[in-house]
Backbone of each chain as ProteinMPNN parsed JSONL, in Angstrom:
{"seq_chain_A": "MSDTTQIQAGRDVATLINVFTVAPERQAQLVALLTRATEETMRHRPGFISANIHASADGERVVNYAQWESEEHFRAMLADPGAREHMTEAAALAESFDPRMFSVESVHHV", "coords_chain_A": {"N_chain_A": [[79.771, 95.933, 104.892], [78.392, 92.76, 104.218], [78.638, 90.653, 104.857], [78.722, 90.463, 107.287], [77.159, 89.843, 110.498], [75.544, 91.378, 112.592], [74.836, 91.737, 116.285], [73.234, 93.816, 118.576], [71.823, 94.774, 121.37], [68.53, 96.086, 122.26], [68.251, 96.515, 119.321], [66.213, 96.788, 117.095], [65.016, 94.34, 116.259], [64.198, 90.699, 114.909], [65.108, 88.05, 116.716], [65.384, 84.349, 115.46], [66.036, 81.521, 116.256], [66.935, 78.766, 115.827], [66.977, 75.367, 117.052], [68.375, 72.672, 115.624], [68.407, 68.79, 115.698], [70.125, 66.256, 114.938], [71.283, 63.552, 113.183], [74.996, 62.719, 113.547], [75.95, 61.769, 110.872], [73.963, 62.938, 109.141], [74.486, 65.434, 109.281], [76.253, 67.046, 107.79], [74.478, 67.195, 105.21], [72.422, 68.856, 106.361], [73.244, 71.293, 106.633], [74.165, 72.027, 104.203], [72.009, 71.712, 102.581], [70.045, 73.663, 104.35], [71.911, 76.165, 103.832], [71.486, 76.327, 101.228], [68.981, 76.654, 100.858], [68.4, 78.996, 102.132], [69.626, 81.283, 100.686], [68.32, 80.484, 97.999], [65.893, 81.152, 98.552], [64.851, 82.09, 101.063], [66.858, 84.322, 101.988], [65.38, 86.305, 99.886], [62.81, 87.054, 100.82], [60.87, 89.533, 101.829], [61.726, 91.636, 104.96], [63.925, 89.886, 105.783], [66.887, 89.964, 107.22], [69.136, 88.766, 108.325], [70.955, 85.499, 108.134], [72.576, 82.706, 109.892], [74.063, 80.018, 109.659], [75.249, 77.416, 111.863], [77.401, 74.63, 113.249], [77.66, 71.892, 115.059], [80.081, 71.028, 116.772], [80.54, 68.187, 118.396], [78.904, 67.029, 116.242], [75.79, 66.807, 116.566], [73.782, 68.663, 116.557], [72.68, 71.39, 114.688], [72.582, 74.652, 114.107], [70.465, 77.591, 113.371], [71.116, 81.125, 113.457], [68.811, 83.571, 112.95], [67.877, 86.893, 111.69], [65.223, 89.169, 111.656], [63.284, 91.82, 110.177], [60.778, 91.846, 111.364], [58.71, 89.922, 113.654], [56.14, 89.262, 112.33], [57.168, 89.251, 109.536], [58.683, 87.18, 109.51], [56.545, 85.073, 109.902], [55.421, 85.499, 107.643], [57.015, 84.492, 105.762], [57.182, 81.812, 106.387], [54.789, 80.914, 104.979], [55.183, 80.965, 102.749], [55.276, 78.81, 99.569], [57.851, 78.13, 98.356], [59.592, 78.453, 100.702], [58.116, 76.488, 102.361], [58.808, 74.169, 100.925], [61.492, 73.964, 101.335], [61.22, 73.756, 104.098], [59.953, 71.235, 104.772], [62.042, 69.483, 103.839], [63.998, 69.955, 104.907], [63.184, 69.706, 107.829], [62.845, 66.323, 106.902], [65.338, 65.344, 107.096], [65.973, 66.24, 109.638], [66.433, 65.222, 112.964], [64.738, 66.669, 114.909], [63.709, 69.682, 115.56], [63.895, 73.19, 116.983], [62.127, 75.767, 116.792], [62.461, 79.296, 118.024], [61.276, 82.645, 118.707], [63.537, 85.377, 119.375], [64.529, 87.664, 122.104], [67.141, 90.153, 122.125], [68.575, 89.986, 124.921], [71.113, 91.158, 126.419], [74.606, 92.124, 125.897], [77.846, 91.552, 125.467], [81.114, 92.546, 126.072], [84.479, 92.468, 126.213]], "CA_chain_A": [[80.009, 94.485, 106.214], [77.251, 92.32, 104.114], [78.934, 89.329, 104.986], [78.985, 89.942, 108.641], [76.167, 89.989, 111.264], [76.124, 91.974, 114.245], [73.748, 91.353, 117.402], [73.012, 94.379, 119.174], [70.783, 94.749, 122.347], [67.946, 97.16, 122.188], [67.83, 96.925, 118.355], [64.48, 96.769, 116.855], [65.279, 93.072, 114.933], [63.387, 89.807, 115.998], [65.978, 86.843, 116.476], [64.908, 83.284, 115.03], [66.967, 80.532, 117.021], [66.433, 77.545, 115.179], [68.298, 73.996, 117.028], [68.063, 71.273, 114.739], [68.833, 67.712, 116.494], [70.309, 65.364, 113.769], [72.04, 62.062, 113.288], [75.97, 62.981, 113.186], [76.05, 61.351, 109.331], [73.563, 63.666, 108.196], [74.623, 67.294, 109.803], [77.007, 68.14, 106.379], [74.175, 67.318, 104.439], [71.36, 69.483, 106.22], [74.092, 72.518, 106.402], [74.344, 72.345, 102.834], [70.319, 72.211, 102.74], [69.851, 75.175, 104.579], [72.492, 77.175, 103.501], [70.783, 76.049, 99.544], [67.493, 77.289, 100.796], [68.368, 80.712, 102.307], [70.113, 81.578, 99.052], [67.66, 80.565, 96.75], [64.426, 81.276, 98.937], [64.342, 82.847, 101.995], [66.986, 86.08, 101.537], [64.666, 86.95, 99.322], [61.561, 87.45, 101.336], [60.529, 90.955, 102.594], [61.802, 91.793, 106.237], [64.973, 89.357, 106.031], [68.116, 90.313, 107.555], [70.173, 87.667, 108.042], [70.794, 84.284, 108.816], [73.782, 82.356, 110.288], [74.368, 78.357, 110.186], [76.186, 77.105, 112.284], [76.971, 73.09, 113.029], [78.312, 71.969, 116.324], [81.453, 70.169, 116.922], [80.037, 66.994, 118.079], [77.676, 66.717, 114.899], [74.537, 66.383, 116.633], [73.393, 70.117, 116.323], [72.487, 72.63, 113.712], [71.812, 75.979, 114.749], [70.209, 78.68, 112.466], [70.445, 82.089, 114.002], [68.295, 84.405, 111.845], [67.482, 88.202, 112.366], [64.417, 89.355, 110.51], [62.333, 93.091, 110.494], [59.994, 91.74, 112.58], [58.01, 88.07, 113.707], [55.271, 89.357, 111.167], [58.021, 88.922, 108.052], [59.213, 85.635, 109.367], [55.623, 84.102, 109.83], [54.786, 85.552, 106.042], [58.173, 84.163, 104.777], [56.656, 80.467, 106.653], [53.404, 80.718, 104.126], [55.689, 81.099, 100.782], [55.137, 77.633, 99.196], [59.165, 78.068, 98.236], [60.199, 78.05, 101.694], [57.66, 75.601, 102.659], [58.994, 72.753, 100.499], [62.814, 73.654, 101.59], [61.903, 73.403, 105.648], [59.873, 69.786, 104.881], [63.214, 68.854, 103.458], [64.767, 70.034, 106.141], [62.426, 68.459, 108.988], [62.887, 65.027, 107.056], [66.536, 65.168, 107.416], [66.438, 66.168, 111.235], [65.623, 64.25, 113.922], [63.598, 67.139, 115.376], [63.852, 70.972, 115.379], [62.49, 73.818, 117.65], [62.075, 77.348, 116.3], [61.729, 80.134, 118.626], [61.349, 84.029, 118.59], [64.068, 85.711, 120.983], [65.084, 89.266, 122.022], [68.558, 90.251, 122.716], [68.824, 91.02, 126.623], [72.444, 92.206, 126.856], [75.556, 91.887, 125.02], [78.89, 91.716, 126.41], [82.365, 92.666, 125.583], [85.8, 92.458, 126.925]], "C_chain_A": [[78.476, 93.569, 105.79], [77.543, 91.059, 104.713], [79.141, 89.078, 106.757], [77.632, 90.33, 109.325], [76.585, 90.533, 112.008], [74.684, 91.567, 115.07], [74.566, 92.351, 118.087], [72.398, 94.269, 120.515], [69.899, 96.069, 122.256], [67.585, 97.311, 120.978], [66.674, 96.504, 117.978], [64.707, 95.25, 115.64], [64.425, 91.975, 115.498], [64.499, 88.641, 115.512], [65.257, 85.791, 116.515], [66.225, 82.339, 115.638], [66.191, 79.286, 116.728], [67.443, 76.131, 115.737], [67.569, 72.86, 116.752], [68.867, 70.053, 115.618], [69.191, 66.976, 115.416], [71.296, 64.317, 113.781], [73.428, 62.862, 112.888], [76.305, 62.942, 111.653], [75.283, 62.644, 108.25], [74.114, 65.263, 108.717], [75.241, 67.906, 108.447], [75.836, 68.263, 105.656], [73.03, 68.334, 104.891], [71.989, 71.045, 106.252], [74.026, 72.787, 104.978], [72.817, 72.536, 102.383], [69.892, 73.689, 102.74], [70.799, 76.624, 104.223], [71.828, 77.554, 102.017], [69.673, 76.722, 99.877], [67.637, 78.658, 101.181], [68.963, 81.446, 101.447], [69.439, 81.784, 98.066], [66.275, 80.948, 97.191], [64.521, 82.653, 100.167], [65.004, 84.193, 102.395], [66.34, 86.8, 100.896], [63.244, 87.691, 99.671], [61.893, 88.856, 101.892], [60.668, 90.494, 103.805], [62.934, 90.792, 106.783], [66.17, 89.648, 106.264], [69.4, 89.951, 107.469], [69.935, 86.314, 108.709], [72.48, 83.313, 108.962], [73.693, 80.811, 110.905], [75.874, 78.137, 110.598], [76.677, 74.978, 112.911], [77.909, 72.96, 114.571], [79.326, 70.662, 116.412], [81.347, 68.707, 117.344], [79.205, 66.273, 116.867], [76.607, 66.68, 115.375], [73.54, 67.671, 116.849], [73.309, 70.613, 115.063], [71.852, 73.677, 114.018], [71.7, 77.011, 113.504], [70.04, 80.205, 113.434], [70.066, 83.18, 113.17], [67.556, 85.519, 112.425], [66.369, 88.191, 111.273], [63.556, 90.567, 111.387], [61.619, 92.82, 111.613], [59.218, 89.933, 112.784], [57.029, 88.248, 112.876], [55.935, 88.589, 109.881], [58.41, 87.527, 107.971], [57.818, 84.919, 109.409], [55.299, 84.474, 108.242], [55.757, 84.581, 105.323], [57.617, 82.395, 105.155], [55.723, 79.794, 105.553], [53.698, 80.434, 102.739], [55.848, 79.628, 100.812], [56.557, 77.414, 98.677], [59.855, 77.202, 99.479], [59.682, 77.046, 102.261], [58.394, 74.215, 102.816], [60.659, 72.71, 101.338], [62.524, 73.287, 103.402], [60.953, 71.709, 105.874], [61.389, 69.088, 104.3], [64.148, 69.098, 104.44], [64.189, 69.412, 107.487], [62.515, 66.545, 108.633], [64.28, 64.221, 107.547], [67.193, 65.282, 109.057], [65.947, 65.406, 112.041], [64.509, 65.138, 114.674], [64.187, 68.694, 115.308], [63.127, 71.975, 116.338], [62.975, 75.404, 117.467], [61.736, 78.212, 117.384], [62.245, 81.635, 118.717], [62.244, 84.311, 119.963], [64.111, 87.28, 121.085], [66.54, 89.11, 122.499], [68.561, 90.717, 124.289], [70.394, 91.575, 127.085], [73.503, 91.343, 125.585], [76.484, 92.324, 125.968], [80.255, 91.248, 125.755], [83.649, 92.725, 126.406], [86.239, 93.913, 127.556]], "O_chain_A": [[77.546, 93.532, 106.595], [76.586, 90.382, 105.09], [79.516, 88.07, 107.356], [76.952, 91.159, 108.72], [77.768, 90.477, 112.344], [73.66, 91.166, 114.515], [75.776, 92.298, 118.307], [72.618, 93.1, 120.832], [70.512, 97.133, 122.177], [66.65, 98.102, 120.856], [66.102, 95.716, 118.731], [64.539, 95.292, 114.421], [63.88, 92.227, 116.572], [64.745, 88.348, 114.342], [64.385, 85.792, 117.384], [67.374, 82.654, 115.327], [65.136, 78.893, 117.226], [68.444, 75.8, 115.101], [66.623, 72.279, 117.283], [69.908, 70.365, 116.195], [68.252, 67.047, 114.624], [72.201, 64.421, 114.608], [73.283, 63.677, 111.977], [76.864, 63.911, 111.139], [75.674, 63.119, 107.184], [73.783, 66.178, 107.964], [74.885, 69.001, 108.013], [75.726, 69.41, 105.222], [72.483, 68.838, 103.91], [71.249, 71.968, 105.911], [73.799, 73.951, 104.646], [72.512, 73.586, 101.816], [69.577, 74.512, 101.88], [70.439, 77.795, 104.337], [71.651, 78.712, 101.638], [69.328, 77.537, 99.022], [66.995, 79.505, 100.559], [68.644, 82.627, 101.591], [69.552, 82.733, 97.291], [65.434, 81.09, 96.302], [64.281, 83.85, 100.012], [64.358, 85.092, 102.934], [66.478, 88.009, 101.082], [62.706, 88.602, 99.041], [62.993, 89.209, 102.316], [60.163, 89.429, 104.159], [63.06, 90.704, 108.005], [66.796, 89.597, 105.206], [70.386, 90.424, 106.904], [69.07, 86.022, 109.535], [73.347, 83.381, 108.09], [73.409, 80.441, 112.044], [76.986, 78.405, 110.142], [75.74, 74.2, 112.73], [78.662, 73.826, 115.018], [79.098, 69.501, 116.072], [82.037, 67.92, 116.697], [78.995, 65.066, 116.75], [75.874, 66.415, 114.422], [72.455, 67.446, 117.383], [74.075, 70.077, 114.262], [70.635, 73.688, 114.201], [72.654, 77.237, 112.759], [68.997, 80.413, 114.053], [70.984, 83.791, 112.625], [66.781, 85.387, 113.372], [66.415, 87.496, 110.257], [63.223, 90.541, 112.572], [61.756, 93.411, 112.684], [59.347, 89.008, 111.983], [56.781, 87.145, 112.389], [55.443, 87.61, 109.32], [58.498, 86.817, 106.97], [57.93, 83.867, 108.78], [54.862, 83.518, 107.601], [55.352, 83.917, 104.369], [57.643, 81.653, 104.174], [55.748, 78.606, 105.229], [52.999, 79.939, 101.854], [56.402, 79.083, 101.767], [56.657, 76.209, 98.441], [60.366, 76.082, 99.513], [60.523, 76.364, 102.847], [58.608, 73.471, 103.774], [61.044, 71.671, 101.874], [63.389, 72.668, 104.022], [61.158, 71.039, 106.887], [61.538, 67.899, 104.581], [65.065, 68.316, 104.69], [64.877, 68.612, 108.121], [62.365, 65.663, 109.478], [64.42, 63.12, 108.079], [68.208, 64.807, 109.566], [64.881, 64.858, 111.762], [63.479, 64.584, 115.059], [65.351, 68.745, 114.911], [61.934, 71.789, 116.576], [63.956, 75.987, 117.929], [60.618, 77.975, 117.842], [63.45, 81.874, 118.792], [62.041, 83.876, 121.097], [63.736, 88.009, 120.167], [67.0, 88.152, 123.12], [68.545, 91.904, 124.611], [70.62, 92.329, 128.032], [73.286, 90.432, 124.786], [76.306, 93.086, 126.919], [80.539, 90.197, 125.181], [83.48, 93.217, 127.522], [87.304, 94.028, 128.163]]}, "seq_chain_B": "MSDTTQIQAGRDVATLINVFTVAPERQAQLVALLTRATEETMRHRPGFISANIHASADGERVVNYAQWESEEHFRAMLADPGAREHMTEAAALAESFDPRMFSVESVHHV", "coords_chain_B": {"N_chain_B": [[83.475, 99.772, 118.625], [82.41, 97.984, 120.808], [79.776, 97.272, 121.981], [78.748, 95.847, 120.083], [77.823, 92.825, 118.648], [79.914, 90.628, 115.987], [79.161, 88.104, 113.744], [80.885, 86.194, 111.666], [81.586, 83.569, 109.069], [84.393, 81.72, 108.55], [85.7, 83.053, 110.38], [88.087, 82.854, 112.988], [87.127, 81.501, 115.426], [85.895, 80.176, 118.494], [82.519, 79.119, 118.755], [80.209, 79.163, 121.538], [77.364, 77.842, 122.129], [74.775, 78.007, 124.167], [71.999, 76.429, 125.387], [69.01, 77.522, 127.56], [66.518, 75.754, 128.94], [63.507, 76.588, 130.74], [61.678, 77.465, 133.47], [58.556, 79.252, 132.623], [58.453, 81.584, 134.891], [60.814, 81.787, 135.785], [62.262, 83.171, 133.825], [63.465, 86.082, 133.766], [64.631, 86.19, 136.028], [66.664, 84.433, 135.424], [68.061, 85.328, 133.048], [69.184, 87.729, 134.677], [71.018, 86.74, 135.802], [72.674, 85.268, 134.416], [73.417, 87.293, 133.035], [74.59, 89.105, 134.819], [76.616, 87.242, 136.043], [77.952, 87.021, 133.606], [79.458, 89.819, 133.563], [80.797, 90.161, 135.513], [82.738, 87.982, 136.196], [83.217, 86.017, 133.785], [83.756, 87.668, 131.4], [86.423, 88.902, 132.179], [87.912, 86.885, 132.111], [90.319, 85.345, 130.361], [90.468, 85.202, 126.89], [88.113, 85.773, 126.175], [85.442, 87.133, 124.245], [82.826, 87.406, 123.446], [79.349, 88.011, 125.208], [76.147, 87.129, 124.669], [72.99, 87.413, 125.488], [69.995, 85.9, 125.203], [66.844, 86.418, 125.364], [63.892, 84.25, 125.001], [60.494, 84.661, 123.281], [58.639, 83.016, 124.228], [59.135, 82.554, 126.786], [60.067, 80.222, 127.556], [62.949, 79.664, 126.886], [66.739, 79.853, 127.48], [68.875, 81.797, 125.641], [72.369, 81.967, 125.121], [74.262, 83.2, 123.652], [77.733, 83.099, 122.884], [81.601, 84.16, 122.272], [84.538, 82.814, 122.115], [88.391, 82.834, 122.114], [89.048, 80.441, 121.668], [88.237, 77.054, 121.87], [90.288, 75.959, 124.145], [90.279, 78.199, 125.75], [87.663, 78.764, 126.531], [87.422, 76.509, 127.855], [89.16, 76.351, 130.075], [88.135, 78.628, 131.617], [85.789, 77.253, 132.54], [86.792, 76.124, 134.68], [87.642, 77.905, 136.655], [86.787, 79.112, 140.196], [85.454, 81.269, 140.319], [83.52, 81.299, 138.329], [82.539, 79.055, 138.115], [80.849, 78.802, 140.258], [79.19, 81.018, 139.814], [77.81, 79.417, 137.637], [76.823, 76.86, 138.783], [74.561, 78.118, 140.072], [73.088, 78.986, 137.984], [72.363, 76.78, 136.793], [70.874, 75.651, 138.742], [68.495, 77.333, 138.784], [67.624, 76.798, 135.793], [65.597, 74.082, 134.091], [67.305, 72.797, 132.647], [70.62, 72.614, 130.304], [72.316, 73.067, 127.516], [75.08, 73.354, 126.546], [77.017, 73.545, 124.008], [79.944, 73.437, 121.575], [80.166, 75.377, 118.278], [80.919, 75.685, 115.006], [80.719, 78.352, 112.527], [79.039, 78.088, 110.031], [77.708, 78.987, 107.441], [77.045, 82.676, 106.313], [74.842, 84.85, 105.655], [73.125, 87.012, 103.554], [71.042, 90.214, 102.813]], "CA_chain_B": [[81.667, 99.048, 118.482], [82.226, 97.192, 121.919], [78.508, 97.02, 122.144], [78.211, 95.497, 119.184], [78.84, 91.285, 118.249], [80.095, 90.282, 114.727], [79.457, 86.687, 113.458], [81.478, 86.234, 110.393], [82.018, 82.335, 108.572], [85.768, 81.472, 108.327], [86.585, 83.853, 111.244], [88.966, 82.031, 113.916], [86.847, 82.26, 117.038], [84.984, 79.066, 119.31], [81.358, 79.801, 119.04], [79.266, 78.193, 122.465], [75.921, 77.842, 122.306], [74.195, 77.177, 125.551], [70.452, 76.537, 125.108], [68.845, 76.823, 129.024], [65.421, 75.08, 129.399], [63.767, 77.319, 131.939], [59.973, 77.474, 133.838], [58.402, 80.92, 132.409], [58.178, 82.307, 135.925], [62.071, 82.091, 136.515], [63.484, 83.238, 133.096], [63.897, 87.136, 133.713], [65.783, 85.91, 137.161], [67.99, 83.315, 135.085], [68.477, 85.978, 132.379], [69.932, 88.671, 135.375], [72.226, 85.858, 136.641], [73.773, 85.19, 133.477], [74.073, 88.945, 132.768], [75.581, 89.529, 136.097], [77.904, 86.574, 136.136], [79.432, 87.437, 132.666], [79.986, 91.37, 133.778], [81.811, 89.657, 136.596], [83.538, 86.831, 135.824], [83.165, 85.717, 132.245], [83.915, 88.549, 130.343], [87.355, 88.978, 132.226], [88.782, 85.621, 131.349], [91.606, 84.871, 129.186], [90.011, 84.226, 125.326], [86.625, 85.94, 125.861], [85.278, 87.793, 122.964], [81.695, 88.121, 123.6], [78.26, 86.958, 125.208], [75.156, 87.292, 123.767], [71.881, 86.737, 126.44], [68.737, 85.924, 125.135], [65.459, 85.468, 126.168], [62.507, 83.625, 123.749], [59.231, 85.378, 123.807], [57.576, 82.319, 124.989], [59.314, 82.146, 128.21], [60.524, 78.863, 128.234], [64.115, 79.778, 126.614], [67.598, 81.434, 127.335], [70.117, 81.456, 125.348], [73.795, 82.396, 125.51], [75.421, 83.219, 122.199], [78.958, 83.406, 123.605], [82.519, 83.537, 121.456], [85.901, 83.03, 122.721], [89.112, 82.725, 121.154], [89.14, 79.062, 121.163], [87.79, 75.89, 123.144], [90.973, 76.172, 125.193], [90.126, 79.576, 126.832], [86.522, 78.536, 127.155], [87.222, 75.488, 129.054], [90.035, 76.845, 131.148], [86.957, 79.501, 132.226], [85.476, 76.619, 133.455], [87.768, 75.799, 135.855], [87.543, 79.163, 137.513], [85.825, 78.989, 140.768], [84.353, 81.918, 140.468], [82.589, 80.899, 137.186], [81.84, 77.468, 138.33], [79.842, 79.255, 141.063], [77.601, 81.602, 138.7], [76.991, 78.321, 136.763], [75.987, 76.474, 139.386], [73.572, 79.113, 140.347], [71.965, 78.933, 136.592], [72.26, 75.173, 136.717], [69.603, 75.354, 139.726], [67.267, 78.048, 138.121], [67.11, 76.028, 135.084], [65.319, 72.527, 134.229], [68.341, 71.88, 131.772], [70.797, 73.413, 130.108], [73.011, 71.855, 126.485], [76.16, 74.299, 125.866], [77.997, 73.019, 122.782], [80.597, 74.136, 120.42], [80.058, 75.292, 117.08], [81.605, 76.803, 113.912], [80.175, 79.29, 111.642], [79.114, 77.444, 108.588], [77.581, 80.447, 106.729], [76.584, 83.484, 107.009], [73.977, 85.057, 104.452], [72.512, 88.86, 103.842], [69.853, 89.976, 101.69]], "C_chain_B": [[81.591, 97.796, 119.481], [80.937, 96.797, 122.142], [77.785, 95.988, 121.045], [78.958, 93.686, 118.676], [78.809, 91.051, 116.631], [80.198, 88.665, 114.607], [80.097, 86.213, 111.811], [81.883, 84.345, 110.192], [83.404, 82.955, 108.388], [86.531, 82.049, 109.13], [86.98, 82.535, 112.208], [88.582, 82.452, 115.068], [86.134, 80.453, 117.341], [83.543, 79.912, 119.172], [80.778, 78.68, 120.271], [78.514, 79.131, 122.517], [75.233, 77.767, 123.648], [72.757, 77.446, 125.266], [69.463, 76.132, 126.604], [67.411, 76.606, 128.354], [64.968, 76.055, 130.93], [61.767, 77.417, 132.541], [59.864, 79.163, 133.304], [58.966, 82.283, 133.612], [59.823, 83.011, 136.256], [62.841, 82.584, 135.433], [64.031, 84.829, 132.766], [65.174, 86.688, 135.163], [67.114, 85.11, 136.295], [68.47, 84.687, 133.808], [69.327, 87.39, 133.009], [71.071, 88.064, 135.504], [72.967, 86.036, 135.369], [74.397, 86.656, 133.258], [75.365, 89.372, 133.854], [76.677, 88.666, 136.093], [79.412, 86.998, 134.896], [79.908, 88.729, 132.878], [81.019, 91.178, 135.006], [82.472, 89.235, 136.459], [83.847, 86.575, 134.313], [84.087, 86.193, 131.486], [86.161, 88.862, 130.54], [88.842, 87.634, 132.253], [89.639, 85.41, 130.415], [91.082, 84.403, 127.83], [88.781, 84.896, 125.289], [86.797, 87.217, 125.141], [84.1, 88.367, 123.456], [80.397, 87.236, 124.248], [77.426, 87.681, 125.329], [73.981, 87.237, 124.63], [70.788, 87.233, 125.531], [67.686, 85.363, 125.54], [64.365, 85.144, 125.266], [61.498, 84.059, 124.215], [58.336, 84.747, 124.279], [58.037, 82.013, 126.283], [59.903, 81.034, 128.617], [62.442, 78.473, 127.946], [65.355, 80.692, 127.163], [68.771, 80.92, 126.632], [71.568, 82.037, 124.934], [74.513, 82.177, 124.303], [76.923, 83.507, 122.337], [80.35, 82.993, 122.461], [83.768, 83.673, 121.97], [87.026, 82.415, 121.681], [89.627, 81.447, 120.643], [88.575, 78.077, 122.287], [88.261, 75.979, 124.38], [90.421, 76.675, 126.284], [88.979, 79.088, 127.407], [86.576, 77.186, 128.106], [88.194, 76.02, 130.364], [88.843, 78.113, 132.05], [86.361, 78.826, 132.99], [85.916, 76.08, 134.7], [87.982, 76.725, 137.433], [86.469, 78.805, 138.487], [84.77, 79.823, 140.567], [83.354, 81.462, 139.456], [81.827, 79.671, 137.748], [80.404, 77.806, 139.625], [78.53, 79.635, 140.933], [76.872, 80.529, 138.162], [76.217, 77.3, 137.535], [74.863, 76.97, 139.935], [72.482, 78.633, 139.147], [71.657, 77.713, 136.331], [70.981, 74.767, 137.328], [68.197, 76.039, 139.396], [66.774, 77.689, 136.959], [66.745, 74.688, 135.398], [66.739, 72.225, 133.478], [68.772, 73.108, 130.823], [72.143, 72.586, 129.123], [74.062, 73.097, 125.922], [76.838, 73.376, 125.05], [78.455, 74.078, 121.81], [80.154, 74.291, 119.404], [81.422, 76.197, 116.249], [80.288, 77.141, 113.108], [80.242, 78.505, 109.962], [78.628, 78.461, 107.32], [77.112, 81.513, 106.863], [75.894, 84.134, 105.533], [73.055, 86.457, 104.877], [71.478, 88.913, 102.792], [71.123, 90.595, 100.338]], "O_chain_B": [[80.941, 96.787, 119.21], [80.934, 95.667, 122.632], [76.661, 95.491, 121.108], [80.137, 93.413, 118.447], [77.761, 91.27, 116.022], [81.062, 88.009, 115.189], [79.286, 85.923, 110.931], [82.448, 83.811, 111.147], [83.668, 84.137, 108.167], [87.754, 81.927, 109.053], [86.371, 81.466, 112.207], [89.12, 83.323, 115.752], [85.952, 79.676, 116.404], [83.447, 81.112, 119.427], [80.861, 77.474, 120.04], [78.546, 80.343, 122.73], [75.732, 76.73, 124.084], [72.36, 78.566, 124.942], [69.159, 74.973, 126.886], [67.137, 77.213, 127.319], [65.704, 76.233, 131.901], [60.83, 77.412, 131.743], [60.704, 80.047, 133.475], [59.543, 83.353, 133.416], [60.098, 84.12, 136.714], [64.055, 82.606, 135.64], [64.807, 85.031, 131.832], [66.38, 86.926, 135.11], [68.306, 85.25, 136.571], [69.681, 84.873, 133.931], [69.994, 88.093, 132.25], [72.129, 88.677, 135.361], [73.831, 86.908, 135.274], [75.577, 87.004, 133.312], [76.525, 89.764, 133.721], [77.782, 89.206, 136.138], [80.632, 87.159, 134.942], [80.983, 88.9, 132.304], [81.888, 91.989, 135.327], [83.466, 89.959, 136.515], [84.857, 87.067, 133.811], [85.012, 85.574, 130.962], [86.976, 88.973, 129.625], [90.068, 87.608, 132.361], [89.054, 85.297, 129.338], [91.235, 83.207, 127.579], [88.169, 84.65, 124.249], [87.69, 88.061, 125.211], [84.073, 89.53, 123.859], [80.279, 86.04, 123.98], [77.531, 88.761, 125.91], [73.746, 86.124, 124.16], [70.581, 88.386, 125.153], [67.501, 84.22, 125.958], [63.921, 86.151, 124.713], [61.312, 84.002, 125.43], [57.324, 85.271, 124.744], [57.38, 81.213, 126.949], [60.235, 80.802, 129.779], [63.094, 77.556, 128.446], [65.24, 81.908, 127.318], [69.46, 79.937, 126.903], [71.388, 82.858, 124.035], [75.205, 81.205, 124.001], [77.239, 84.458, 121.621], [80.359, 81.915, 121.867], [84.088, 84.813, 122.304], [86.755, 81.718, 120.704], [90.334, 81.252, 119.654], [88.515, 78.4, 123.474], [87.604, 76.055, 125.419], [90.121, 76.14, 127.351], [88.98, 78.902, 128.624], [85.752, 76.973, 128.995], [87.786, 76.008, 131.525], [89.022, 78.253, 133.259], [86.156, 79.27, 134.12], [85.197, 75.647, 135.6], [88.276, 76.453, 138.597], [85.411, 78.316, 138.089], [83.576, 79.525, 140.577], [82.23, 81.24, 139.906], [80.608, 79.504, 137.739], [79.348, 77.189, 139.765], [77.442, 79.244, 141.355], [75.642, 80.5, 138.124], [75.138, 76.876, 137.121], [74.068, 76.119, 140.334], [71.39, 78.089, 139.314], [70.671, 77.485, 135.631], [70.181, 73.949, 136.875], [67.09, 75.552, 139.624], [65.617, 78.035, 136.724], [67.142, 74.062, 136.381], [67.283, 71.199, 133.888], [68.105, 74.095, 130.511], [72.86, 71.731, 129.643], [73.767, 73.707, 124.894], [77.233, 72.338, 125.58], [77.887, 75.074, 121.361], [79.466, 73.313, 119.115], [82.349, 76.92, 116.615], [79.226, 76.524, 113.028], [81.129, 78.426, 109.112], [79.326, 78.571, 106.313], [76.459, 81.481, 107.906], [76.417, 83.899, 104.443], [72.539, 86.824, 105.933], [71.107, 87.986, 102.071], [70.787, 90.651, 99.155]]}, "name": "protein", "num_of_chains": 2, "seq": "MSDTTQIQAGRDVATLINVFTVAPERQAQLVALLTRATEETMRHRPGFISANIHASADGERVVNYAQWESEEHFRAMLADPGAREHMTEAAALAESFDPRMFSVESVHHVMSDTTQIQAGRDVATLINVFTVAPERQAQLVALLTRATEETMRHRPGFISANIHASADGERVVNYAQWESEEHFRAMLADPGAREHMTEAAALAESFDPRMFSVESVHHV"}
């Protein structure tokens, strides 16, 4: 199930949710950039588990829901020159972005 | 795997990501409220697939990553009096909230 991301409470994973605010006419370009950056760079870094790129129906947001083995792995990736280049490009396309680390508090199903 | 949420690209699911901005001293209370509201009300509504409540490490955000069979199911739930009561309570605890519908554009793994 390498194409399926799993969310579970109590799992030892660091979740990064990065909310990008973007002009609707640039949303598709930002999605393409994040997809390419993840394939080329982020997913090859130690501790990477998953990235899940979402586009809002109203065109105004892009959300990357990403999982890392630890926050330290995520921070080490941030220092990678290739990753920094991609993030500078993403920052230039977006109006703003708000990356934060989260824990999964609860998971609910039917 | 009823305690595991799955994210897949191309799956016919409506994703709601609701980002709550909250004072850190009220974050735990908001998480508890959303957890209770989901168990008591939302998960019994038609079309509910999952809700996943996240707390940011800095205390300033709560994110509900929820999946519904369609946007119409989600909108029908919003009209439910029990759901509205819970959401009024959540709105009173949060400084702001920003619910939007998303599609999963891409999923990446190692």
